[in-house]
ZAMARGU-4260 file (C-alpha; in steps of 0.2 Angstrom, whole numbers, plus 5000, padded with zeros to 4 digits):
<rodrens>
0) 5207/4819/4992 | 5189/4817/4986 | 5189/4806/4970 | 5171/4806/4965 | 5155/4808/4970
5) 5138/4800/4975 | 5122/4807/4969 | 5106/4798/4978 | 5090/4803/4976 | 5074/4796/4985
10) 5057/4796/4973 | 5044/4798/4986 | 5026/4796/4976 | 5008/4791/4978 | 4994/4794/4967
15) 4979/4804/4974 | 4968/4794/4981 | 4958/4804/4992 | 4939/4800/4996 | 4928/4812/5006
20) 4914/4803/5002 | 4915/4786/5010 | 4928/4780/5024 | 4939/4766/5023 | 4944/4764/5005
25) 4957/4753/5005 | 4969/4764/4993 | 4969/4778/5006 | 4981/4766/5016 | 4994/4766/5004
30) 4995/4784/5008 | 4995/4780/5027 | 5008/4765/5027 | 5019/4777/5016 | 5018/4790/5029
35) 5022/4774/5044 | 5035/4765/5037 | 5043/4775/5025 | 5043/4795/5026 | 5044/4796/5044
40) 5058/4782/5046 | 5067/4792/5033 | 5063/4809/5043 | 5069/4801/5059 | 5086/4794/5052
45) 5089/4812/5042 | 5085/4822/5058 | 5097/4810/5066 | 5111/4811/5055 | 5109/4832/5059
50) 5109/4829/5076 | 5126/4819/5076 | 5135/4833/5065 | 5135/4820/5049 | 5137/4830/5035
55) 5127/4821/5019 | 5117/4825/5004 | 5104/4819/4994 | 5092/4823/4982 | 5073/4820/4985
60) 5056/4821/4972 | 5041/4822/4980 | 5027/4822/4967 | 5012/4837/4969 | 5001/4824/4973
65) 5010/4816/4986 | 5013/4833/4993 | 4991/4837/4991 | 4989/4823/5004 | 5004/4824/5015
70) 4995/4841/5017 | 4977/4838/5019 | 4966/4840/5034 | 4955/4826/5029 | 4968/4812/5025
75) 4977/4820/5041 | 4964/4817/5052 | 4963/4796/5044 | 4979/4797/5046 | 4977/4797/5066
80) 4964/4789/5069 | 4975/4774/5058 | 4989/4775/5066 | 4982/4775/5084 | 4970/4760/5076
85) 4989/4751/5075 | 4995/4756/5092 | 4979/4750/5102 | 4981/4733/5089 | 5000/4731/5095
90) 4996/4733/5111 | 4984/4718/5110 | 4997/4710/5100 | 5009/4712/5116 | 4998/4706/5127
95) 4993/4691/5117 | 5012/4685/5113 | 5018/4687/5131 | 5018/4666/5133 | 5028/4668/5115
100) 5045/4676/5119 | 5051/4672/5101 | 5037/4686/5096 | 5032/4695/5111 | 5050/4704/5110
105) 5045/4710/5093 | 5025/4717/5098 | 5035/4726/5110 | 5048/4734/5099 | 5032/4738/5087
110) 5023/4746/5098 | 5037/4759/5104 | 5042/4760/5084 | 5021/4765/5080 | 5022/4777/5095
115) 5038/4786/5091 | 5031/4786/5073 | 5015/4795/5081 | 5024/4809/5093 | 5035/4812/5077
120) 5019/4816/5067 | 5011/4827/5083 | 5028/4835/5087 | 5027/4841/5070 | 5010/4846/5070
125) 5006/4833/5058 | 5014/4843/5045 | 5027/4831/5036 | 5032/4844/5022 | 5036/4856/5033
130) 5050/4844/5042 | 5057/4840/5024 | 5057/4858/5019 | 5068/4863/5033 | 5078/4849/5026
135) 5081/4857/5010 | 5083/4875/5019 | 5096/4866/5031 | 5107/4862/5016 | 5105/4841/5017
140) 5093/4839/5006 | 5090/4846/4987 | 5070/4842/4986 | 5064/4842/4966 | 5046/4843/4957
145) 5038/4830/4946 | 5024/4832/4933 | 5006/4836/4941 | 5001/4821/4942 | 5014/4806/4938
150) 5009/4808/4920 | 5021/4796/4908 | 5025/4810/4898 | 5030/4801/4881 | 5012/4796/4879
155) 5004/4814/4883 | 4998/4819/4864 | 5001/4837/4865 | 5015/4850/4871 | 5002/4862/4878
160) 4995/4846/4890 | 5014/4842/4894 | 5018/4859/4895 | 5003/4861/4913 | 5008/4846/4918
165) 5025/4852/4922 | 5021/4871/4925 | 5007/4866/4938 | 5020/4852/4946 | 5032/4868/4948
170) 5018/4879/4955 | 5011/4868/4968 | 5034/4865/4973 | 5034/4885/4974 | 5019/4884/4985
175) 5025/4874/4997 | 5042/4873/4995 | 5043/4894/4995 | 5057/4892/4982 | 5058/4887/4962
180) 5063/4869/4959 | 5080/4867/4952 | 5075/4847/4943 | 5062/4837/4941 | 5059/4819/4941
185) 5052/4813/4925 | 5038/4802/4929 | 5044/4782/4928 | 5060/4791/4924 | 5050/4795/4905
190) 5057/4803/4892 | 5057/4809/4874 | 5064/4819/4863 | 5058/4838/4862 | 5054/4835/4881
195) 5069/4846/4886 | 5062/4861/4879 | 5048/4861/4890 | 5057/4857/4905 | 5071/4871/4898
200) 5057/4886/4896 | 5048/4881/4913 | 5066/4886/4920 | 5073/4867/4926 | 5091/4863/4925
205) 5091/4845/4926 | 5081/4829/4926 | 5087/4809/4930 | 5085/4795/4916 | 5088/4779/4915
210) 5104/4771/4909 | 5098/4767/4892 | 5093/4784/4889 | 5112/4791/4889 | 5119/4774/4883
215) 5110/4773/4869 | 5113/4794/4866 | 5120/4800/4850 | 5136/4806/4849 | 5141/4793/4863
220) 5143/4797/4880 | 5160/4798/4882 | 5160/4796/4902 | 5148/4784/4902 | 5134/4785/4913
225) 5148/4793/4926 | 5143/4810/4919 | 5127/4819/4917 | 5124/4823/4898 | 5116/4841/4891
230) 5102/4840/4880 | 5102/4849/4865 | 5091/4864/4874 | 5104/4864/4888 | 5095/4851/4899
235) 5106/4843/4913 | 5102/4823/4911 | 5108/4812/4925 | 5108/4792/4920 | 5104/4781/4933
240) 5120/4768/4939 | 5118/4752/4932 | 5128/4744/4946 | 5123/4755/4961 | 5104/4751/4954
245) 5107/4732/4955 | 5111/4730/4970 | 5098/4738/4980 | 5084/4733/4966 | 5088/4718/4960
250) 5076/4703/4965 | 5086/4689/4965 | 5105/4697/4971 | 5099/4716/4981 | 5102/4718/4999
255) 5082/4718/5002 | 5083/4700/4996 | 5093/4694/5012 | 5088/4681/5022 | 5090/4692/5037
260) 5079/4704/5034 | 5060/4707/5040 | 5048/4696/5027 | 5035/4709/5021 | 5023/4698/5013
265) 5020/4689/5031 | 5010/4701/5040 | 4996/4695/5055 | 4984/4703/5045 | 4982/4688/5035
270) 4992/4676/5048 | 4981/4678/5065 | 4963/4673/5064 | 4951/4685/5062 | 4946/4691/5079
275) 4963/4693/5083 | 4962/4709/5071 | 4947/4710/5070 | 4948/4728/5076 | 4961/4735/5062
280) 4954/4727/5045 | 4941/4732/5034 | 4924/4733/5041 | 4918/4723/5028 | 4931/4709/5034
285) 4940/4711/5021 | 4961/4707/5028 | 4973/4720/5028 | 4992/4723/5028 | 4995/4731/5048
290) 5014/4732/5047 | 5015/4718/5061 | 5026/4706/5053 | 5036/4692/5064 | 5046/4683/5051
295) 5062/4685/5041 | 5065/4679/5025 | 5072/4664/5028 | 5071/4657/5010 | 5063/4655/4995
300) 5052/4642/5001 | 5037/4644/5014 | 5046/4643/5029 | 5051/4655/5039 | 5060/4658/5054
305) 5055/4672/5068 | 5064/4690/5065 | 5079/4693/5073 | 5082/4712/5072 | 5100/4711/5079
310) 5103/4700/5064 | 5094/4712/5053 | 5105/4724/5060 | 5122/4720/5057 | 5116/4714/5041
315) 5114/4732/5037 | 5129/4737/5043 | 5136/4726/5033 | 5128/4730/5016 | 5131/4747/5019
320) 5150/4746/5019 | 5150/4735/5003 | 5140/4745/4996 | 5151/4761/4999 | 5167/4749/4996
325) 5162/4747/4978 | 5158/4763/4975 | 5174/4769/4981 | 5181/4756/4968 | 5172/4763/4956
330) 5175/4782/4958 | 5194/4776/4958 | 5194/4768/4941 | 5182/4781/4932 | 5193/4798/4941
335) 5210/4788/4930 | 5198/4787/4916 | 5189/4802/4913 | 5203/4816/4921 | 5188/4823/4930
340) 5178/4818/4949 | 5165/4804/4944 | 5146/4803/4949 | 5136/4789/4953 | 5117/4793/4949
345) 5109/4781/4961 | 5089/4785/4960 | 5076/4774/4971 | 5060/4773/4977 | 5057/4783/4994
350) 5046/4770/4996 | 5056/4754/4995 | 5064/4760/5010 | 5054/4756/5027 | 5040/4749/5017
355) 5045/4736/5009 | 5064/4735/5014 | 5060/4737/5030 | 5081/4738/5035 | 5082/4752/5020
360) 5081/4767/5033 | 5093/4760/5044 | 5105/4756/5030 | 5103/4773/5024 | 5109/4779/5042
365) 5123/4770/5041 | 5130/4770/5023 | 5128/4792/5026 | 5140/4789/5044 | 5150/4779/5034
370) 5154/4789/5019 | 5155/4804/5031 | 5167/4795/5048 | 5176/4780/5040 | 5184/4788/5024
375) 5187/4803/5011 | 5189/4795/4992 | 5168/4796/4990 | 5154/4811/4996 | 5138/4814/4994
380) 5132/4826/4982 | 5117/4835/4976 | 5114/4837/4954 | 5116/4855/4955 | 5129/4857/4965
385) 5140/4845/4954 | 5132/4853/4937 | 5143/4869/4948 | 5161/4859/4947 | 5161/4857/4927
390) 5156/4871/4912 | 5160/4857/4898 | 5147/4843/4898 | 5145/4834/4883 | 5129/4838/4873
395) 5122/4822/4867 | 5102/4817/4857 | 5093/4806/4871 | 5083/4793/4861 | 5064/4789/4872
400) 5069/4781/4887 | 5059/4775/4906 | 5063/4763/4918 | 5048/4750/4915 | 5048/4734/4908
405) 5058/4733/4892 | 5065/4751/4894 | 5052/4762/4884 | 5033/4761/4887 | 5027/4743/4886
410) 5020/4746/4904 | 5009/4760/4899 | 5002/4755/4884 | 5000/4738/4882 | 4984/4729/4879
415) 4977/4730/4896 | 4977/4749/4897 | 4980/4753/4878 | 4963/4760/4879 | 4964/4774/4889
420) 4972/4785/4880 | 4961/4789/4865 | 4950/4797/4879 | 4964/4805/4885 | 4970/4812/4871
425) 4953/4820/4865 | 4951/4829/4881 | 4968/4836/4877 | 4959/4843/4861 | 4947/4848/4868
430) 4951/4858/4882 | 4967/4864/4873 | 4953/4872/4860 | 4943/4876/4877 | 4958/4887/4883
435) 4963/4897/4867 | 4946/4899/4863 | 4936/4907/4881 | 4949/4924/4883 | 4938/4931/4895
440) 4927/4917/4904 | 4916/4923/4917 | 4917/4916/4935 | 4909/4900/4936 | 4917/4897/4917
445) 4933/4898/4923 | 4928/4887/4938 | 4923/4872/4925 | 4938/4875/4915 | 4948/4873/4927
450) 4940/4858/4935 | 4940/4851/4917 | 4962/4855/4921 | 4963/4844/4937 | 4948/4830/4929
455) 4963/4827/4913 | 4976/4829/4925 | 4971/4815/4938 | 4965/4804/4923 | 4982/4807/4915
460) 4993/4798/4931 | 5003/4785/4925 | 4999/4776/4940 | 4982/4768/4935 | 4990/4761/4918
465) 5002/4752/4928 | 4991/4744/4942 | 4981/4739/4925 | 4997/4731/4917 | 5002/4725/4934
470) 4984/4716/4938 | 4982/4722/4954 | 4970/4731/4960 | 4963/4734/4942 | 4945/4738/4946
475) 4950/4753/4955 | 4960/4759/4942 | 4949/4757/4930 | 4935/4768/4939 | 4947/4781/4943
480) 4952/4783/4925 | 4932/4783/4919 | 4925/4794/4935 | 4940/4809/4930 | 4937/4807/4910
485) 4918/4808/4912 | 4918/4820/4923 | 4931/4831/4911 | 4916/4825/4898 | 4900/4831/4909
490) 4908/4849/4913 | 4914/4851/4893 | 4895/4849/4887 | 4891/4862/4905 | 4905/4875/4896
495) 4897/4872/4878 | 4881/4874/4881 | 4882/4888/4894 | 4871/4878/4905 | 4883/4877/4922
500) 4875/4865/4938 | 4884/4876/4950 | 4879/4863/4963 | 4886/4847/4956 | 4900/4859/4950
505) 4903/4862/4968 | 4901/4843/4974 | 4915/4839/4961 | 4929/4851/4967 | 4927/4844/4983
510) 4929/4826/4981 | 4944/4830/4966 | 4952/4844/4976 | 4968/4844/4970 | 4979/4859/4967
515) 4967/4873/4971 | 4976/4886/4958 | 4978/4879/4944 | 4976/4886/4929 | 4969/4884/4914
520) 4977/4896/4903 | 4993/4883/4902 | 4984/4874/4890 | 4983/4888/4878 | 4995/4887/4865
525) 5012/4896/4865 | 5004/4911/4860 | 5001/4923/4874 | 4986/4936/4869 | 4997/4949/4873
530) 5012/4942/4862 | 5002/4949/4848 | 4998/4965/4855 | 5017/4972/4858 | 5031/4973/4845
535) 5044/4961/4854 | 5045/4945/4863 | 5039/4952/4882 | 5027/4966/4882 | 5034/4982/4893
540) 5024/4993/4904 | 5032/5005/4913 | 5025/5008/4931 | 5025/5024/4941 | 5023/5024/4960
545) 5030/5037/4973 | 5036/5023/4984 | 5042/5004/4981 | 5052/4995/4995 | 5060/5000/5004
550) 5053/5015/5003 | 5036/5010/5013 | 5022/5024/5019 | 5007/5014/5016 | 5000/5001/5005
555) 5005/5007/4989 | 5024/4999/4992 | 5018/4982/4997 | 5007/4984/4984 | 5019/4989/4966
560) 5031/4976/4974 | 5020/4961/4972 | 5010/4966/4957 | 5028/4971/4946 | 5035/4956/4952
565) 5021/4943/4948 | 5019/4952/4932 | 5037/4947/4925 | 5034/4930/4933 | 5018/4931/4918
570) 5032/4935/4904 | 5029/4955/4904 | 5043/4967/4907 | 5041/4978/4921 | 5051/4995/4925
575) 5045/5005/4939 | 5051/5022/4940 | 5050/5026/4958 | 5057/5039/4973 | 5073/5035/4982
580) 5077/5032/4999 | 5090/5032/5009 | 5107/5024/5001 | 5098/5011/4988 | 5102/5011/4970
585) 5097/5022/4959 | 5097/5008/4945 | 5093/4990/4950 | 5083/4974/4947 | 5072/4966/4959
590) 5068/4948/4958 | 5066/4952/4938 | 5061/4968/4940 | 5069/4985/4934 | 5069/4997/4948
595) 5074/5018/4943 | 5074/5028/4957 | 5075/5047/4955 | 5084/5060/4967 | 5071/5075/4973
600) 5078/5090/4980 | 5072/5093/4995 | 5058/5107/4994 | 5059/5124/5001 | 5047/5125/5016
605) 5045/5107/5016 | 5029/5109/5008 | 5023/5093/5003 | 5015/5097/4986 | 5031/5106/4980
610) 5038/5089/4982 | 5025/5079/4973 | 5030/5091/4957 | 5049/5089/4960 | 5049/5070/4959
615) 5035/5070/4944 | 5048/5080/4934 | 5064/5070/4939 | 5051/5055/4933 | 5048/5062/4917
620) 5065/5065/4916 | 5071/5047/4921 | 5056/5039/4908 | 5066/5051/4894 | 5083/5045/4897
625) 5077/5026/4894 | 5065/5029/4880 | 5084/5039/4872 | 5092/5025/4879 | 5083/5014/4867
630) 5069/5007/4875 | 5049/5009/4871 | 5035/5004/4883 | 5017/4997/4878 | 5007/5005/4891
635) 5010/5017/4906 | 5003/5011/4923 | 5001/5024/4937 | 4997/5021/4955 | 4988/5034/4964
640) 4986/5054/4962 | 5006/5057/4967 | 5013/5054/4950 | 4999/5058/4940 | 5007/5074/4932
645) 5022/5063/4923 | 5007/5049/4918 | 5000/5063/4911 | 5013/5070/4902 | 5021/5054/4899
650) 5006/5047/4888 | 5003/5062/4878 | 5023/5063/4873 | 5023/5045/4868 | 5006/5042/4862
655) 5004/5026/4877 | 4990/5020/4885 | 4987/5024/4901 | 4981/5015/4916 | 4978/5023/4933
660) 4973/5015/4948 | 4968/5022/4965 | 4971/5016/4981 | 4961/5028/4989 | 4954/5045/4990
665) 4957/5063/4998 | 4936/5062/4997 | 4936/5047/5007 | 4949/5049/5020 | 4942/5064/5024
670) 4925/5062/5022 | 4924/5074/5009 | 4934/5089/5004 | 4936/5105/5016 | 4951/5115/5012
675) 4963/5119/4996 | 4976/5106/5002 | 4960/5091/4999 | 4954/5101/4984 | 4971/5101/4977
680) 4973/5083/4979 | 4956/5080/4974 | 4955/5089/4959 | 4974/5077/4956 | 4965/5063/4955
685) 4950/5068/4944 | 4964/5069/4930 | 4972/5052/4933 | 4955/5048/4931 | 4950/5058/4917
690) 4965/5055/4907 | 4967/5036/4910 | 4959/5025/4896 | 4957/5011/4911 | 4956/5013/4928
695) 4958/5000/4942 | 4952/5000/4961 | 4952/4986/4972 | 4934/4985/4980 | 4915/4986/4973
700) 4915/4999/4988 | 4929/5009/4977 | 4922/5007/4963 | 4905/5014/4968 | 4916/5030/4977
705) 4923/5032/4960 | 4912/5033/4949 | 4901/5045/4961 | 4915/5058/4965 | 4924/5058/4949
710) 4910/5053/4938 | 4917/5041/4927 | 4907/5028/4915 | 4904/5010/4922 | 4913/5001/4909
715) 4930/5012/4913 | 4933/5005/4930 | 4938/4987/4933 | 4941/4979/4951 | 4956/4971/4954
720) 4957/4967/4972 | 4975/4967/4981 | 4984/4952/4986 | 4993/4946/4999 | 5008/4935/4997
725) 5005/4920/5011 | 5024/4913/5012 | 5030/4929/5018 | 5019/4927/5033 | 5026/4910/5038
730) 5037/4910/5051 | 5056/4906/5048 | 5063/4905/5064 | 5048/4896/5076 | 5060/4895/5093
735) 5056/4913/5092 | 5038/4915/5092 | 5032/4896/5098 | 5028/4899/5116 | 5033/4915/5121
740) 5021/4934/5124 | 5037/4943/5127 | 5040/4956/5126 | 5023/4960/5121 | 5013/4954/5137
745) 5009/4945/5151 | 5009/4924/5149 | 4994/4923/5153 | 4985/4940/5145 | 4976/4939/5127
750) 4983/4952/5113 | 4968/4961/5103 | 4981/4967/5089 | 4982/4981/5077 | 4994/4985/5066
755) 4993/4999/5052 | 4997/5018/5048 | 4992/5027/5063 | 4979/5040/5055 | 4961/5043/5059
760) 4954/5036/5046 | 4960/5019/5053 | 4949/5019/5070 | 4963/5016/5081 | 4955/5028/5093
765) 4936/5018/5092 | 4948/5002/5098 | 4954/5015/5112 | 4939/5019/5117 | 4931/5002/5120
770) 4944/4995/5132 | 4934/4998/5146 | 4920/4989/5140 | 4933/4975/5135 | 4942/4972/5150
775) 4924/4973/5163 | 4922/4955/5154 | 4941/4951/5150 | 4953/4958/5163 | 4966/4948/5153
780) 4966/4957/5137 | 4980/4967/5131 | 4981/4979/5117 | 4997/4981/5105 | 4995/4995/5091
785) 5009/4992/5079 | 5014/5008/5068 | 5016/5025/5066 | 5009/5040/5060 | 5002/5057/5065
790) 4988/5051/5076 | 5002/5042/5090 | 5001/5057/5102 | 4982/5060/5103 | 4980/5039/5104
795) 4991/5038/5119 | 4983/5053/5127 | 4965/5046/5126 | 4973/5030/5134 | 4982/5038/5148
800) 4964/5051/5150 | 4952/5032/5152 | 4965/5026/5163 | 4969/5011/5152 | 4988/5016/5145
805) 4992/5000/5157 | 4985/4989/5146 | 4990/4998/5131 | 5006/4994/5120 | 5012/5008/5108
810) 5027/4997/5097 | 5030/5008/5085 | 5037/5001/5069 | 5039/4983/5069 | 5051/4972/5055
815) 5040/4957/5048 | 5050/4945/5058 | 5041/4954/5075 | 5024/4956/5065 | 5022/4939/5063
820) 5026/4934/5079 | 5013/4945/5085 | 5001/4938/5073 | 5005/4920/5079 | 5002/4924/5097
825) 4986/4936/5096 | 4970/4931/5100 | 4962/4942/5087 | 4968/4958/5075 | 4955/4972/5077
830) 4955/4981/5062 | 4940/4995/5065 | 4944/5007/5051 | 4931/5022/5046 | 4938/5023/5030
835) 4943/5007/5021 | 4947/5004/5001 | 4953/4986/5003 | 4963/4981/5018 | 4980/4971/5015
840) 4983/4970/5035 | 4967/4959/5034 | 4972/4949/5024 | 4989/4944/5031 | 4982/4943/5047
845) 4969/4928/5038 | 4983/4922/5030 | 4994/4919/5047 | 4979/4911/5055 | 4973/4925/5066
850) 4954/4927/5072 | 4949/4946/5063 | 4938/4960/5068 | 4933/4971/5056 | 4923/4987/5054
855) 4908/4983/5041 | 4916/4999/5029 | 4923/5000/5011 | 4933/4986/5004 | 4933/4974/5020
860) 4913/4969/5018 | 4923/4962/5000 | 4931/4951/5012 | 4924/4945/5029 | 4908/4938/5030
865) 4901/4942/5046 | 4902/4923/5055 | 4912/4914/5042 | 4927/4922/5043 | 4928/4934/5052
870) 4918/4948/5062 | 4910/4964/5057 | 4907/4979/5070 | 4900/4994/5066 | 4911/5009/5060
875) 4915/5020/5074 | 4904/5013/5088 | 4915/5008/5102 | 4901/4996/5111 | 4899/4986/5095
880) 4918/4983/5093 | 4919/4978/5111 | 4906/4966/5109 | 4915/4959/5096 | 4930/4956/5101
885) 4922/4947/5119 | 4915/4935/5108 | 4931/4930/5101 | 4940/4931/5116 | 4927/4921/5124
890) 4922/4909/5112 | 4940/4900/5105 | 4931/4886/5095 | 4922/4902/5086 | 4937/4910/5085
895) 4946/4895/5075 | 4934/4889/5066 | 4932/4905/5058 | 4950/4909/5057 | 4953/4889/5046
900) 4942/4896/5035 | 4949/4912/5031 | 4966/4905/5031 | 4960/4893/5016 | 4951/4905/5006
905) 4962/4916/5005 | 4970/4910/4989 | 4956/4921/4981 | 4968/4937/4985 | 4983/4926/4979
910) 4997/4938/4967 | 4996/4925/4953 | 4975/4928/4952 | 4976/4948/4952 | 4993/4946/4941
915) 4984/4939/4929 | 4967/4951/4932 | 4977/4964/4931 | 4985/4957/4913 | 4967/4958/4907
920) 4965/4976/4910 | 4982/4982/4902 | 4973/4973/4887 | 4959/4981/4886 | 4969/4997/4887
925) 4978/4991/4870 | 4972/4996/4854 | 4956/4985/4851 | 4958/4980/4833 | 4974/4975/4836
930) 4968/4966/4849 | 4953/4958/4837 | 4967/4954/4826 | 4976/4942/4838 | 4959/4935/4843
935) 4956/4932/4823 | 4973/4925/4822 | 4973/4914/4838 | 4957/4906/4834 | 4963/4902/4817
940) 4978/4893/4823 | 4965/4882/4834 | 4956/4878/4820 | 4972/4872/4808 | 4978/4859/4823
945) 4962/4854/4828 | 4962/4850/4809
</rodrens>
């Protein structure tokens, strides 16, 4: 029977040490050593446990700075150079120690270890974050976030800057792990009253804290340190257990100091003569740790004996047994006292295991095995799982605390580093003021403001103050602080003067490139402008769309789904009224979006326009019922002409501003208006754009089109691009797609892929016309056409007529997983459209890393730059199409280079940004006097704060 739980937590963190401006920066080695000594050995342990059927659970915090470095291509390439150099050095060591058996067997074991590390790294495609994510998805690990740059939050001046650190950390976590974090590691375990309010607002559930933070709480915790407590804002605080901490951390009595364990400070980088390690040390002759160490701790003196791995292995087993026995006694005693199962919270630095304590991963491995196989008293658990066990946790007010020297802020605020904070606090005030006042900056201004946010966050890193206090690489810490503060100051001058040095800005963006999606608006005070523009806490938008998942006919469905859920994340309440499909509920909540589906009677004669008329009537009735139930809306957002009648009627009935998005035009699809059916749709489109206060289009091409055919004033039309959810294109089951092209093509064939609706404007007929030309140069080509639509029969006949049907596969509709499969095995994705307002499918291909060829038409020109991130063909020109496809198939280096660039640049089409742009349009459509009042009020509050 389980008597209690162990909540092990490993805090993985390194400061942001990336220097593209020069090679051989010593501090970058912090990352390389941590990967080699700690992160990969730990991952090897975890995977071994899973392979052996051990059910274990632990928590791991991975800071945003560490995630940034682990996924940075420059640092990945430099790490490969590092590990290759280390292996070469170790090979020399094996040869050098050939006549020294007490050292040679160690050199041989190091060579095997480093080769295993390199193999592991290459096998996971140098993507350690993915391996950690898979451990979380398997349920063995709960990964939590931290503040963006590990700022010591008790010394951050303003709520705005704390909130920006936390929100950026959460956003970056979500980008890498495809979910929201449940907990947060407070940097240096630094807590102060009121911090829990911000954390709770950001959606977090728990954090770890130092023991005295809970021991000194008011009222006193009735369960001591063996249970979390709730803060006044409902956040759970898990206090560090003193006993388990001492057994690992204590410098005199802790396990890592055992005399049979490896001695960290006797490294051949310092022990051998310079000639023996010349290939590995710094070019300037600076001695470095290599990780090759031949001695055990032995004792407190200078004398050291050779390291004996067998002795160390035995000690690791004994220490794991001892640690578990102590936890068993601990939980047995407290379970009787508490009347419930206690939890022992045991947080440690992840880098301790393997780097500082060489045997640490082995100790963890043995501990998890013994917990699982040898007893039933203690089981491992994650904090979120423990919180679900009970409902009556005690509420306490925690005092300020940290796990640094003396338990408060001594380490980060002393005579060595107190000069830092006046500059940091002034920078906070400056950025908050600019963020509040610059409601709609120009693109260059937004870049400057975002870079100011990066520089401030990097300057706030607790690591610089820690290094200054610790007196290690003080010069580096001082320079890093000053560099970021000075860059912030120069950017501030640029934004205030209006004179933007774009070349310098680009250079700084490349050097300090952390957080590509950072948003300076996170520094705005807690009164977003739209809160002033609505009568309630959250503004409420009524969205009308004839299709919404699972009803997917064209691109509108996906667009409305992604836009609406990201608006919810921005604080808006969104109600989508749409058509029913199948057995879907008439009312449901989809990722925070209120979805209302209406039943539409099948029209007589299957006439489409009659069905649209019925749809609009039912939409009006549905909205009337919502209003009658007590809902009121701030504006209406109508998507395309099919909902135009309902949008106009509701606008007039309730006096609401109307936004109309034109996704495509009948005139553009047909290159003119040629019959009464088209004329009817064209008229509906015009009426929607006329009645709308603002009109949204997705590209510069579409803006020109609607200005021309609907005669709209230019200032009424806003360009908001479509977007792509790159996370939805990640391959979740690698075994499904890894090596096989079946059933789509033979193993030797090159796949040319099209996916989209099969209508004439998509240009698939041009693709088929080009097949004979392509096959002459590339006989191994295979053409896979995904989708369905009215053009399919004619396309099949065309392929047969050209005698190429054996090279063409029409797949029909495919699931997202099947589409992902194809995107990852295609040699080129082809989009030969005759008319394309935007091209979401192109973004999806780019996000998946597939090379693209597109028609130089419509909105595709906003996405693809020829020869940079893809190739362009002349619309409707089979010869031009064939030349571009052949170029990509025959020049794989060019194809990969363009695909890599496209994938990196796809962030500008992120739905986070698109939602923000859409909100900007909403604000324009709302009452101007209300907006003016809101801006005046915001400016007044900002002025009062600055005083």
